N, CA and C of each residue as an Amber inpcrd file, in Angstrom:
protein
   339
 109.6650000  38.7720000  26.5770000 108.3480000  39.0540000  27.1040000
 107.4840000  37.7920000  27.1440000 107.3820000  37.0760000  26.0130000
 106.5490000  35.8650000  25.9800000 107.1150000  34.7700000  26.8730000
 108.4350000  34.6640000  26.8890000 109.0600000  33.6490000  27.7230000
 108.7610000  33.8630000  29.2020000 108.8400000  35.1130000  29.6400000
 108.5540000  35.4180000  31.0470000 107.0870000  35.1730000  31.3680000
 106.2110000  35.5660000  30.4650000 104.7830000  35.3210000  30.6660000
 104.5220000  33.8300000  30.7870000 105.0910000  33.0670000  29.8890000
 104.9200000  31.6170000  29.8900000 105.4410000  31.0130000  31.1970000
 106.6160000  31.4480000  31.6140000 107.2310000  30.9180000  32.8320000
 106.4410000  31.2990000  34.0850000 105.8010000  32.4500000  34.0700000
 105.0740000  32.9290000  35.2560000 103.6950000  32.2940000  35.4280000
 103.1820000  31.6590000  34.3830000 101.8580000  31.0380000  34.4900000
 101.9410000  29.7300000  35.2580000 100.8680000  29.4030000  35.9960000
 100.8290000  28.0900000  36.6340000 100.4760000  27.0530000  35.5680000
 100.5670000  25.7620000  35.9160000 100.3510000  24.6930000  34.9370000
  99.0160000  24.8220000  34.2180000  97.9470000  25.0440000  34.9490000
  96.6100000  25.1040000  34.3460000  96.4970000  26.2630000  33.3620000
  97.0460000  27.3890000  33.7130000  96.9700000  28.5500000  32.8130000
  97.8610000  28.3780000  31.5860000  99.0180000  27.7270000  31.7880000
  99.8900000  27.4540000  30.6410000  99.1840000  26.5290000  29.6540000
  98.5020000  25.5110000  30.1860000  97.7540000  24.5890000  29.3240000
  96.6880000  25.3510000  28.5420000  95.9220000  26.2030000  29.2130000
  94.8790000  26.9890000  28.5520000  95.4890000  27.8820000  27.4700000
  96.5930000  28.5280000  27.7880000  97.2960000  29.4000000  26.8500000
  97.7430000  28.6150000  25.6150000  98.3740000  27.4580000  25.8280000
  98.8490000  26.6410000  24.7110000  97.6910000  26.0710000  23.8940000
  96.6380000  25.6410000  24.5630000  95.4710000  25.1250000  23.8430000
  94.8910000  26.1950000  22.9240000  94.8430000  27.4160000  23.4140000
  94.3340000  28.5210000  22.5960000  95.2160000  28.7330000  21.3710000
  96.5230000  28.6910000  21.5430000  97.4390000  28.8710000  20.4160000
  97.3290000  27.7330000  19.4100000  97.1300000  26.5120000  19.8970000
  96.9920000  25.3560000  19.0070000  95.7440000  25.5020000  18.1370000
  94.6650000  26.0140000  18.7100000  93.4070000  26.1680000  17.9690000
  93.4860000  27.2430000  16.8840000  94.3380000  28.2090000  17.0620000
  94.4420000  29.3090000  16.0950000  95.2090000  28.8570000  14.8520000
  94.8260000  29.4140000  13.7410000  95.5210000  29.1120000  12.4920000
  96.7410000  30.0020000  12.2810000  96.6610000  31.2030000  12.8170000
  97.7650000  32.1250000  12.5700000  98.9530000  31.8410000  13.4890000
 100.0640000  32.3340000  13.0520000 101.3130000  32.1620000  13.7740000
 101.2500000  32.8660000  15.1340000 101.8010000  32.2370000  16.1840000
 101.8820000  32.9440000  17.4750000 102.6920000  34.2360000  17.3250000
 102.5850000  35.1190000  18.2970000 103.2630000  36.4220000  18.2080000
 104.7660000  36.3010000  17.9510000 105.3050000  37.3210000  17.3070000
 106.7420000  37.4030000  16.9990000 107.5680000  37.0950000  18.2530000
 108.5310000  36.2360000  18.1230000 109.4340000  35.9100000  19.2210000
 108.9160000  34.8530000  20.1790000 107.6980000  34.3910000  19.9850000
 107.1050000  33.4290000  20.9130000 107.9470000  32.1660000  21.0510000
 108.3240000  31.5450000  19.9330000 109.0330000  30.2700000  19.9920000
 110.4210000  30.4130000  20.6040000 111.1330000  31.4340000  20.1990000
 112.4840000  31.6360000  20.7310000 112.4570000  31.9080000  22.2320000
 111.5730000  32.7970000  22.6510000 111.5190000  33.1630000  24.0660000
 110.9310000  32.0520000  24.9320000 109.8770000  31.4320000  24.4670000
 109.2400000  30.3650000  25.2390000 110.1320000  29.1270000  25.2690000
 110.8170000  28.8700000  24.1590000 111.7150000  27.7150000  24.0940000
 112.7730000  27.7170000  25.1770000 113.1820000  28.9140000  25.5920000
 114.1910000  29.0090000  26.6670000 113.6740000  28.4830000  28.0020000
 112.3530000  28.3860000  28.1420000 111.7600000  27.9380000  29.3970000
 111.2400000  26.5000000  29.3210000 111.5200000  25.8240000  28.2350000
 111.0330000  24.4470000  28.0850000 111.4960000  23.5480000  29.2250000
 112.7230000  23.7100000  29.6300000 113.2870000  22.8610000  30.6810000
 112.5380000  22.9250000  31.9950000 111.6930000  23.9260000  32.1570000
 110.9230000  24.0700000  33.3950000 109.6360000  23.2400000  33.3800000
 109.2750000  22.7190000  32.2070000 108.0310000  21.9590000  32.1040000
 108.1690000  20.5800000  32.7320000 107.1430000  20.1710000  33.4270000
 107.0850000  18.8400000  34.0200000 105.8540000  18.0860000  33.5310000
 105.0270000  18.7670000  32.7720000 103.7410000  18.2390000  32.3440000
 103.8530000  17.7820000  30.8910000 103.5800000  16.5010000  30.6260000
 103.6860000  15.9540000  29.2840000 102.7960000  16.7110000  28.3060000
 101.5780000  17.0130000  28.7000000 100.6230000  17.6670000  27.8100000
 101.1390000  19.0340000  27.3550000 101.7090000  19.7970000  28.2620000
 102.2750000  21.1000000  27.8960000 103.4100000  20.9270000  26.8880000
 104.2730000  19.9780000  27.1820000 105.4180000  19.6960000  26.3140000
 104.9340000  19.2790000  24.9220000 103.9660000  18.3940000  24.8890000
 103.3960000  17.9140000  23.6400000 102.7700000  19.0680000  22.8460000
 102.0160000  19.9010000  23.5100000 101.3770000  21.0230000  22.8170000
 102.4090000  21.9950000  22.2560000 103.4530000  22.2900000  23.0350000
 104.4740000  23.2000000  22.5380000 105.1350000  22.6250000  21.2850000
 105.4960000  21.3430000  21.3210000 106.1360000  20.7230000  20.1530000
 105.1800000  20.6640000  18.9630000 103.9120000  20.4590000  19.2240000
 102.9160000  20.4750000  18.1450000 102.8390000  21.8500000  17.4920000
 102.8980000  22.8890000  18.3110000 102.9080000  24.2580000  17.7750000
 104.1450000  24.5140000  16.9170000 105.2800000  24.0370000  17.3810000
 106.5160000  24.2080000  16.6240000 106.3640000  23.5410000  15.2570000
 105.8530000  22.3170000  15.2530000 105.6600000  21.6100000  13.9890000
 104.6170000  22.2920000  13.1100000 103.5090000  22.6690000  13.7050000
 102.4120000  23.2870000  12.9540000 102.8730000  24.5380000  12.2090000
 103.7580000  25.2940000  12.8350000 104.2020000  26.5560000  12.2530000
 105.6290000  26.4810000  11.7060000 106.1400000  25.2590000  11.5810000
 107.4780000  25.0460000  11.0230000 108.4920000  25.9840000  11.6850000
 108.4860000  25.9790000  13.0060000 109.3070000  26.9190000  13.7790000
 110.4970000  26.2460000  14.4750000 110.8550000  25.0560000  14.0130000
 111.9930000  24.3620000  14.6120000 113.2660000  25.1870000  14.4180000
 114.1570000  25.0950000  15.3880000 115.4300000  25.8170000  15.3050000
 116.4610000  25.0560000  16.1340000 117.7360000  25.3080000  15.9050000
 118.7610000  24.6670000  16.7380000 118.5710000  24.9560000  18.2330000
 118.1360000  26.1550000  18.5660000 117.9300000  26.5030000  19.9860000
 116.8160000  25.6480000  20.5890000 115.7210000  25.4850000  19.8660000
 114.6260000  24.6470000  20.3690000 115.0900000  23.2000000  20.4530000
 115.8190000  22.7340000  19.4580000 116.3220000  21.3570000  19.4850000
 117.2080000  21.1170000  20.7040000 118.0440000  22.0710000  21.0370000
 118.9070000  21.9220000  22.2160000 118.0780000  21.8470000  23.4900000
 117.0480000  22.6840000  23.5830000 116.1750000  22.6390000  24.7660000
 115.4490000  21.3000000  24.8520000 114.9500000  20.8260000  23.7290000
 114.2450000  19.5320000  23.7000000 115.2130000  18.4090000  24.0560000
 116.4410000  18.4660000  23.5730000 117.4400000  17.4390000  23.8780000
 117.6960000  17.3370000  25.3800000 117.5000000  18.4180000  26.0970000
 117.6490000  18.3780000  27.5580000 116.6660000  17.4320000  28.2280000
 115.5840000  17.1060000  27.5420000 114.5850000  16.1840000  28.0910000
 114.9660000  14.7180000  27.8860000 115.9880000  14.4410000  27.0890000
 116.3550000  13.0540000  26.8220000 116.7820000  12.3060000  28.0840000
 117.2390000  13.0240000  29.0810000 117.6130000  12.3600000  30.3350000
 116.6490000  12.7190000  31.4740000 115.4480000  13.1190000  31.1080000
 114.4330000  13.4760000  32.0970000 114.0100000  12.2390000  32.8900000
 113.7110000  12.4200000  34.1530000 113.3070000  11.2920000  35.0110000
 111.9610000  10.7020000  34.5910000 111.1330000  11.4990000  33.9200000
 109.8520000  11.0230000  33.3960000 110.1060000  10.4990000  31.9820000
 110.0550000   9.1760000  31.8250000 110.3930000   8.5820000  30.5310000
 109.4370000   9.0240000  29.4270000 108.1900000   9.3340000  29.7560000
 107.2600000   9.7980000  28.7270000 107.7480000  11.1050000  28.0920000
 108.2610000  12.0160000  28.9190000 108.8170000  13.2590000  28.3970000
 110.0880000  12.9780000  27.5850000 110.9350000  12.1100000  28.1050000
 112.1710000  11.7650000  27.3970000 111.8560000  11.1170000  26.0530000
 110.8950000  10.2220000  26.0340000 110.5140000   9.5420000  24.7820000
 109.9170000  10.5390000  23.7870000 109.1170000  11.4680000  24.2520000
 108.5390000  12.4810000  23.3530000 109.6400000  13.3510000  22.7640000
 110.6310000  13.6990000  23.5860000 111.7680000  14.4710000  23.0830000
 112.5080000  13.6780000  22.0060000 112.7250000  12.4110000  22.2700000
 113.3910000  11.5450000  21.2870000 112.5960000  11.4990000  19.9820000
 111.2950000  11.2750000  20.0910000 110.4490000  11.2080000  18.8940000
 110.5160000  12.5030000  18.0890000 110.5550000  13.6150000  18.7880000
 110.6280000  14.9170000  18.1270000 111.9610000  15.0710000  17.3780000
 113.0420000  14.6560000  18.0050000 114.3720000  14.8890000  17.4570000
 114.8470000  13.8200000  16.4710000 114.3120000  12.6350000  16.5460000
 114.8710000  11.4710000  15.8510000 115.0520000  11.6590000  14.3430000
 114.1420000  12.3030000  13.6820000 114.2050000  12.4170000  12.2210000
 114.5390000  13.8180000  11.7280000 115.1610000  14.6010000  12.5730000
 115.5010000  15.9770000  12.1870000 116.9860000  16.0990000  11.8890000
 117.3010000  17.1200000  11.1640000 118.7000000  17.4440000  10.9190000
 119.2070000  18.1750000  12.1580000 120.1900000  17.5940000  12.8280000
 120.6480000  18.0860000  14.1260000 122.1210000  18.4400000  14.0820000
 122.5410000  19.2870000  15.0190000 123.9760000  19.5390000  15.1430000
 124.6240000  18.2880000  15.7390000 125.9450000  18.2320000  15.7210000
 126.6640000  17.0270000  16.1490000 126.3690000  16.6370000  17.5900000
 126.3640000  17.6180000  18.4710000 126.1280000  17.3310000  19.8900000
 124.7410000  16.7380000  20.1060000 123.7250000  17.3450000  19.5340000
 122.3580000  16.8590000  19.7110000 122.1910000  15.5060000  19.0450000
 122.8050000  15.3260000  17.9000000 122.7530000  14.0360000  17.2010000
 123.3490000  12.9300000  18.0710000 124.4590000  13.2100000  18.7400000
 125.0690000  12.2190000  19.6510000 124.1390000  11.9050000  20.8170000
 123.5010000  12.9430000  21.3620000 122.5700000  12.7230000  22.4730000
 121.4190000  11.8100000  22.0450000 120.8860000  12.0290000  20.8600000
 119.7830000  11.2120000  20.3460000 120.2580000   9.7700000  20.1370000
 121.4480000   9.6020000  19.5670000 121.9980000   8.2600000  19.3450000
 122.2260000   7.5280000  20.6660000 122.7380000   8.2360000  21.6630000
 122.9500000   7.6320000  22.9840000 121.6220000   7.2140000  23.6120000
 120.6030000   8.0550000  23.4870000 119.2900000   7.7210000  24.0180000
 118.7390000   6.4780000  23.3240000 118.8530000   6.4410000  21.9940000
 118.3560000   5.3000000  21.2250000 119.0540000   4.0120000  21.6690000
 120.3530000   4.0800000  21.8450000 121.1160000   2.9010000  22.2710000
 120.7410000   2.4800000  23.6950000 120.6540000   3.4310000  24.5850000
 120.3550000   3.1360000  25.9840000 118.9360000   2.5860000  26.1630000
 117.9960000   3.0160000  25.3520000 116.5990000   2.6360000  25.5410000
 116.0230000   1.8550000  24.3700000 116.8760000   1.1960000  23.5910000
 116.3950000   0.5200000  22.3880000 115.3070000  -0.5120000  22.6680000
 115.3130000  -1.0930000  23.8620000 114.2790000  -2.0810000  24.2170000
 112.9360000  -1.4170000  24.5490000 112.9190000  -0.0970000  24.7130000
 111.6790000   0.6240000  25.0630000 111.1720000   1.5000000  23.9280000
 111.8720000   1.5110000  22.8110000 111.4820000   2.3720000  21.6850000
 110.7100000   1.6020000  20.6370000
């Protein structure tokens, strides 16, 4: 439900929605991170991506599924998004595949990190 709602919003409304969640102290609704995380790959806006990752950190909601979605941004054409994904993943405990992706990104872009 939350994932579909998130995916159906236009950029401006998604930003407003995420800003509202960031301002709140309480945890977003049950299932929000899992369902919304499935739609991360559709984001093209750095601010939206940043806010979502901030929410994950704020509520300690990291998971292997979210990490896999974030790892998909490591080869994004927008280097700012790719770098933010790298920063998010770099110091986390990751599965082998995601860990390799992070290491490859670090090696490929070491002059830009």
